[in-house]
C-alpha positions in Angstrom: 42.5 4.3 -2.9 40.1 7.1 -3.4 37.4 7.1 -6.2 36.7 9.8 -9.0 36.8 13.2 -7.5 32.7 14.8 -7.7 32.6 18.0 -9.3 30.2 19.4 -6.6 29.5 22.2 -8.3 29.4 21.3 -11.8 26.2 18.8 -10.1 24.6 21.3 -8.3 24.8 23.9 -11.8 23.2 21.0 -14.0 20.9 19.4 -11.3 19.4 22.6 -9.8 18.0 22.2 -6.3 14.4 23.7 -6.6 13.8 21.5 -9.7 15.9 18.0 -7.4 13.0 19.0 -4.8 9.3 19.7 -7.1 10.1 16.4 -9.4 10.4 14.8 -5.6 6.9 15.9 -5.2 7.7 18.4 -2.8 5.0 22.1 -4.2 6.6 24.7 -3.8 6.0 28.5 -2.9 7.5 31.8 -3.6 9.2 32.7 0.1 11.5 36.5 0.2 14.3 35.0 -1.7 13.4 31.7 -2.2 11.0 28.6 -1.8 8.8 26.8 0.6 7.2 23.3 0.8 6.3 20.6 2.9 9.4 18.6 4.4 9.9 15.2 3.0 11.7 13.6 6.1 9.1 13.7 8.6 5.4 14.2 8.8 4.8 18.0 8.2 2.7 20.0 7.9 3.7 24.1 8.0 5.3 23.8 4.7 9.0 24.2 7.7 11.3 23.1 4.0 13.1 26.2 3.4 14.7 26.1 -0.1 17.3 28.2 -2.1 16.8 30.7 0.6 20.4 30.5 1.3 21.5 29.0 -3.3 21.5 25.5 -3.8 21.1 24.5 -0.2 18.0 23.4 2.1 16.9 23.7 5.2 14.0 22.8 7.5 12.8 24.1 10.3 11.2 21.3 12.0 13.5 18.3 11.9 16.7 19.9 11.1 17.6 18.2 7.7 19.6 20.8 5.8 22.6 20.8 2.8 22.6 20.6 -1.3 21.2 19.2 -3.8 23.1 16.0 -2.9 22.5 15.9 0.4 18.3 15.9 -0.6 18.5 12.7 -2.9 20.3 10.8 -0.1 18.6 11.1 2.4 15.0 11.2 0.5 16.2 8.0 -0.9 18.7 6.6 1.6 21.7 6.8 -0.4 25.0 7.0 0.1 27.0 9.8 -1.2 28.4 8.3 -4.2 24.8 6.5 -5.7 23.1 10.2 -4.6 25.6 11.5 -7.2 25.1 8.6 -9.4 21.5 8.9 -9.4 22.2 12.7 -10.0 24.5 12.0 -13.3 21.8 9.6 -14.6 19.1 12.1 -15.1 19.1 14.6 -18.2 20.7 17.8 -16.6 18.4 20.5 -16.3 20.7 24.5 -17.2 19.2 26.5 -14.3 17.2 29.2 -14.8 17.5 32.8 -14.0 14.6 32.7 -11.8 12.6 29.7 -11.1 8.8 30.0 -12.2 5.8 27.8 -11.1 5.6 26.3 -14.6 9.6 25.2 -14.6 8.7 24.0 -10.9 5.3 21.4 -12.3 6.7 20.2 -15.7 4.7 19.3 -18.2 4.3 15.7 -19.4 7.9 14.2 -20.3 7.9 11.8 -23.4 9.5 8.8 -21.6 6.2 8.5 -19.7 4.4 5.6 -20.7 0.7 5.5 -22.3 -1.9 6.0 -19.4 -3.6 2.7 -19.5 -0.2 0.8 -19.7 1.2 2.7 -16.6 -2.6 2.4 -14.5 -1.7 -1.7 -15.6 1.6 -1.4 -14.1 0.2 0.5 -10.9 -2.0 -2.7 -11.0 0.2 -5.1 -10.4 2.4 -3.7 -8.5 -0.1 -2.9 -6.2 -1.0 -6.8 -6.7 2.3 -7.4 -5.5 2.4 -5.7 -2.2 -0.9 -7.4 -1.0 0.2 -11.2 -2.1 -1.1 -13.1 1.8 2.4 -12.9 3.2 2.3 -9.1 2.6 -1.2 -8.2 3.6 -1.1 -9.9 6.7 1.7 -7.7 7.7 0.7 -4.7 7.1 -3.0 -5.7 8.3 -0.9 -6.3 11.8 1.5 -3.5 11.8 -1.6 -0.9 11.9 -3.3 -3.2 14.4 -0.6 -3.4 16.9 0.7 0.2 15.8 -1.7 2.8 14.9 -5.1 1.3 16.4 -6.7 0.9 13.3 -8.3 -3.1 12.4 -9.3 -2.6 8.5 -10.5 -6.5 9.0 -14.1 -5.3 8.5 -13.2 -3.0 6.3 -11.8 -5.7 3.9 -14.3 -8.0 4.5 -17.2 -5.9 2.8 -14.9 -4.2 0.0 -13.9 -7.9 -0.8 -10.4 -6.5 -1.9 -7.2 -5.6 0.4 -6.4 -1.7 1.5 -2.9 -1.7 2.5 -0.2 -4.1 2.0 3.6 -3.9 2.8 7.0 -3.7 0.5 9.2 -6.6 2.5 12.5 -5.6 3.6 13.8 -6.8 0.0 15.5 -4.1 -2.5 14.4 -5.3 -5.9 11.9 -7.2 -4.0 9.5 -5.1 -6.6 11.4 -5.3 -9.5 12.4 -7.8 -9.7 9.0 -9.4 -10.0 7.6 -6.1 -12.2 10.2 -7.0 -14.4 9.1 -11.1 -15.1 6.0 -9.8 -15.7 7.1 -7.6 -18.5 7.8 -4.2 -17.1 10.7 -2.1 -18.9 13.0 -0.8 -16.4 11.8 2.3 -18.3 8.1 2.1 -17.3 9.5 1.0 -13.7 11.5 4.9 -13.2 8.7 6.8 -15.0 6.4 5.1 -12.4 8.7 5.6 -9.2 8.4 2.3 -8.8 12.6 1.9 -9.2 15.3 3.9 -9.0 18.8 3.9 -10.3 21.5 2.7 -8.1 25.6 4.4 -8.9 25.9 1.2 -11.1 23.2 1.6 -13.3 21.0 -1.2 -11.5 18.0 -0.8 -10.0 16.3 -1.2 -6.9 12.3 -0.5 -5.1 11.7 2.5 -4.2 9.4 1.6 -1.3 11.5 -0.8 0.8 10.5 -1.0 4.9 6.9 0.4 3.6 3.0 -0.3 4.5 1.8 0.7 1.0 -1.5 2.2 0.4 -3.3 3.0 -3.2 -4.6 6.2 -4.0 -7.2 5.7 -6.9 -8.8 7.7 -9.8 -12.7 8.6 -9.1 -13.4 5.0 -11.4 -11.1 3.4 -9.2 -7.8 3.0 -10.9 -5.2 3.0 -9.3 -2.8 6.2 -9.7 -0.4 6.0 -7.1 1.3 4.1 -4.1 1.6 6.1 -1.2 3.9 4.4 1.9 4.7 4.8 5.4 8.1 4.0 7.4 7.6 0.9 9.4 11.3 0.2 9.7 12.0 3.0 12.7 15.2 4.4 10.8 15.5 8.1 11.3 17.0 8.8 8.7 13.8 7.8 6.2 10.9 10.0 5.3 8.1 9.3 7.3 6.2 9.0 4.2 6.7 8.7 0.5 4.3 9.3 -2.4 5.4 9.2 -5.5 6.5 11.9 -8.1 5.0 13.0 -10.9 3.7 10.7 -12.9 1.5 10.5 -15.9 -1.2 9.1 -13.4 -0.3 10.9 -10.1 0.3 14.3 -9.6 0.0 15.3 -5.9 -2.3 18.9 -6.6 -4.8 16.7 -8.3 -5.1 12.8 -7.1 -6.6 11.9 -3.1 -6.7 8.8 -1.5 -10.3 7.3 -1.1 -10.1 4.1 0.8 -13.7 3.1 0.1 -15.8 4.1 -3.1 -18.5 5.7 -2.2 -21.9 3.8 -1.1 -24.5 6.3 -0.6 -25.8 9.2 -2.7 -26.3 11.1 0.4 -23.0 9.8 2.5 -20.8 12.3 4.5 -17.6 13.6 3.2 -15.1 13.3 5.6 -12.1 15.6 4.3 -8.3 14.3 6.6 -4.9 15.5 6.1 -3.6 11.7 6.3 -3.7 8.9 4.4 -4.2 6.7 7.1 -7.0 9.6 9.2 -9.0 8.4 6.4 -7.9 4.7 6.4 -9.0 5.1 10.0 -12.8 6.4 8.9 -13.6 4.5 6.8 -12.3 1.3 8.6 -13.9 2.6 11.9 -17.2 2.8 10.3 -17.1 -0.6 8.5 -16.8 -2.1 12.3 -19.3 -0.1 13.3 -21.6 -1.0 11.0 -22.0 2.6 9.4 -20.0 2.4 5.4 -22.7 3.0 3.9 -23.5 6.7 6.2 -19.6 8.0 5.5 -16.9 8.4 3.1 -13.3 9.8 3.6 -11.0 11.7 1.7 -7.3 12.2 1.8 -5.4 14.9 -0.2 -2.1 14.1 2.1 -1.5 17.0 4.2 -3.1 20.7 4.6 -2.7 22.0 1.1 -5.9 21.9 -0.4 -6.6 22.8 -4.4 -8.8 23.6 -6.6 -9.2 20.2 -7.8 -9.4 18.9 -4.3 -12.2 20.7 -3.8 -13.9 19.6 -7.2 -13.6 16.2 -6.2 -14.7 16.3 -2.7 -18.2 18.5 -3.8 -19.2 15.5 -6.4 -18.8 12.6 -4.1 -21.8 13.0 -2.6 -25.0 15.3 -2.0 -24.8 14.2 1.5 -22.8 17.1 4.4 -19.5 18.0 4.3 -16.7 18.0 6.8 -13.5 19.0 7.4 -11.7 17.2 10.3 -8.2 18.2 10.0 -5.3 17.6 12.6 -5.9 19.7 15.9 -2.9 22.1 15.3 -2.3 25.1 13.7 -1.9 23.6 10.2 -5.2 22.1 11.0 -6.7 24.8 11.7 -4.7 26.6 8.0 -5.7 23.7 6.1 -9.3 23.6 7.8 -9.9 27.5 5.7 -8.6 26.3 2.8 -11.3 23.4 2.4 -14.1 26.1 3.8 -12.2 28.6 1.2 -12.9 27.0 -1.5 -16.0 24.8 -0.5 -18.5 27.3 1.3 -17.1 30.9 0.3 -16.1 30.1 -3.3 -18.7 27.0 -4.0 -21.5 28.2 -1.9 -21.3 24.1 -0.7 -22.5 23.9 3.1 -19.4 22.8 5.1 -19.0 21.8 8.8 -15.7 21.4 10.6 -15.1 19.0 13.4 -12.7 20.7 16.0 -10.1 17.5 17.4 -8.1 18.1 20.8 -4.1 19.4 20.3 -1.9 17.7 18.9 -4.6 15.0 18.1 -6.1 13.5 14.2 -8.6 11.4 13.2 -6.4 8.0 13.5 -5.8 9.0 16.9 -9.0 9.9 17.9 -10.4 7.1 16.4 -8.1 4.5 17.7 -9.3 5.9 21.5 -12.5 6.1 20.9 -13.5 3.2 18.3 -16.9 3.8 17.0 -18.4 6.1 19.6 -15.7 8.2 18.0 -17.6 8.9 14.7 -20.1 11.5 16.8 -17.1 13.9 16.0 -17.5 13.1 11.9 -21.2 13.1 12.3 -23.6 16.0 11.3 -26.2 14.7 12.5 -24.9 16.1 16.3 -24.3 19.2 16.4 -21.4 21.2 17.5 -22.4 21.3 21.5 -23.5 18.1 21.5 -19.9 16.2 20.7 -20.1 16.7 16.7 -19.3 19.0 14.2 -20.1 22.6 13.9 -20.5 25.2 11.5 -17.7 27.5 10.2 -18.1 30.7 10.7 -14.6 31.4 11.9 -13.1 29.7 9.1 -15.8 31.3 6.5 -14.5 35.3 8.3 -10.4 34.0 8.0 -10.8 33.4 4.5 -12.3 36.3 3.0 -9.8 38.8 5.1 -6.8 36.4 4.0 -7.9 37.9 0.5 -10.5 40.3 1.0 -10.2 43.0 3.4 -11.1 46.6 1.9 -14.7 46.7 3.8 -14.1 43.4 5.7 -18.0 44.0 7.2 -19.5 44.5 3.9 -17.1 41.6 2.4 -18.0 38.5 4.8 -21.4 39.3 4.9 -21.9 39.6 1.0 -19.8 36.1 1.5 -22.4 34.5 4.3 -25.6 36.1 3.3 -26.6 33.0 0.5 -25.2 30.6 3.0 -27.4 31.4 5.2 -30.7 31.2 3.5 -30.2 27.9 2.4 -29.7 26.6 5.7 -32.1 25.9 8.0 -32.5 28.0 10.9 -30.9 26.6 13.6 -27.9 26.0 11.5 -27.8 29.4 10.2 -27.9 31.0 13.4 -25.0 28.6 14.5 -22.9 30.1 11.6 -23.8 33.9 11.6 -23.0 33.9 14.9 -19.5 32.6 15.0 -19.3 34.5 12.0 -20.5 37.0 14.7 -17.8 36.6 17.4 -15.0 35.8 14.8 -15.8 39.8 13.6 -16.2 40.8 17.1 -12.5 39.0 18.3 -10.8 41.1 15.6 -12.3 44.5 16.0 -14.7 44.7 12.9 -17.8 44.7 14.4 -18.1 48.3 16.2 -20.9 48.8 18.3 -22.8 46.1 15.6 -21.9 47.1 12.9 -21.0 43.9 11.1 -24.3 42.0 13.1 -26.6 44.7 10.8 -24.5 43.8 7.8 -24.9 40.1 8.4 -29.0 40.6 8.9 -29.2 42.9 5.6 -27.6 40.1 3.6 -29.0 37.5 5.1 -32.6 39.0 5.1 -31.9 40.2 0.7 -30.4 36.6 0.0 -33.0 34.4 1.6 -35.8 37.2 -0.6 -34.1 35.6 -4.0 -34.7 31.7 -2.7 -37.3 30.0 -4.4 -38.4 28.0 -1.3 -38.7 29.7 2.3 -36.0 30.5 4.0 -34.1 30.6 7.7 -35.4 32.6 10.2 -32.7 35.9 10.0 -30.5 37.6 13.2 
């Protein structure tokens, strides 16, 4: 016996693919005839997911995932075809706009969202469930065995768990929170549960390590999950969709509160990279020296940069993955912090194909030297971001590159100690020369002039010029 006929065309029309993808937490940017974003089905930092390039279809150039809106929901939530159809039918249809806009892709607060304080309360209940003793022990063991991240010292110093596990049940969290008085509407609104075809709820996170993204005042904004099932159909990472407390464009993951006003802020891509930094620092007895922050990818927003800049008065060290997307992410951090905000930044160069968690798993506490601003770049530590500043400026302002780069670098050079300023200038000169923008040392002379001019305006002794 066959089931009822599904109106696929009607379902696609009622639920535009761009809306469904954006609601899943994927930030889309206009590209050609369609949109591009980071694929949620693998560890993607290159915005390899094409949406609506072919109408009503998505395709990932990284992992090969493709299909229509039903296929997207199936793969995202691990549902059957009929369950995915029911999942969409349970949502309010959206009239298809003639052309998607960024405003439509980032909807405002839903009237069905619970009050913010109540949302934080429910998130805390979910976190307590995921970190109950057996679940917590499972998570700690998995991190240590599979990723080389030992959180024992970190949790001892914090006096609280930093990782949990969902277990294998389909409704474990849903049943627990319902018993605690959480409504189905709250579970759905906070992306802690999802509807099935039968109208029942199942847990959003299953067979996953769980960590908590928090607000600056340490309230739980959302729960992030990393797959432990090994199922190739399961997205490696699962972030919450946008909720009343969680917005990927604003929320960061900080595994441990800042412990010193001059602590070094280490900026990384992945939450588990940040956790590795904090765990290694705690093991080395240096937790007060480092505080780690992750955005969950290479996309950096002004909100992310503002949080990073105000964490401490210490050094800012960008430690992105050792690949091309990581380089692009480092340039975005440098642009927002150094070029636009005038805040000195350092950059760490990881080996190609490595991330901070890999590096620290291999080197242990000694690997922190790569992130230590007290170690100059030539000695294996972070370096001045001359090339990144050049790339950031040339990506937006090219009327007179030598002048534009010099104007941006002058105040930064003047504010740095002489040795650091010379390293920054040398990196910028090398990059401008490589790009053909320093004929007959024209850029070098322009930079020297801008440096001296900026130094004369400082109320304190300036660093030496070139």
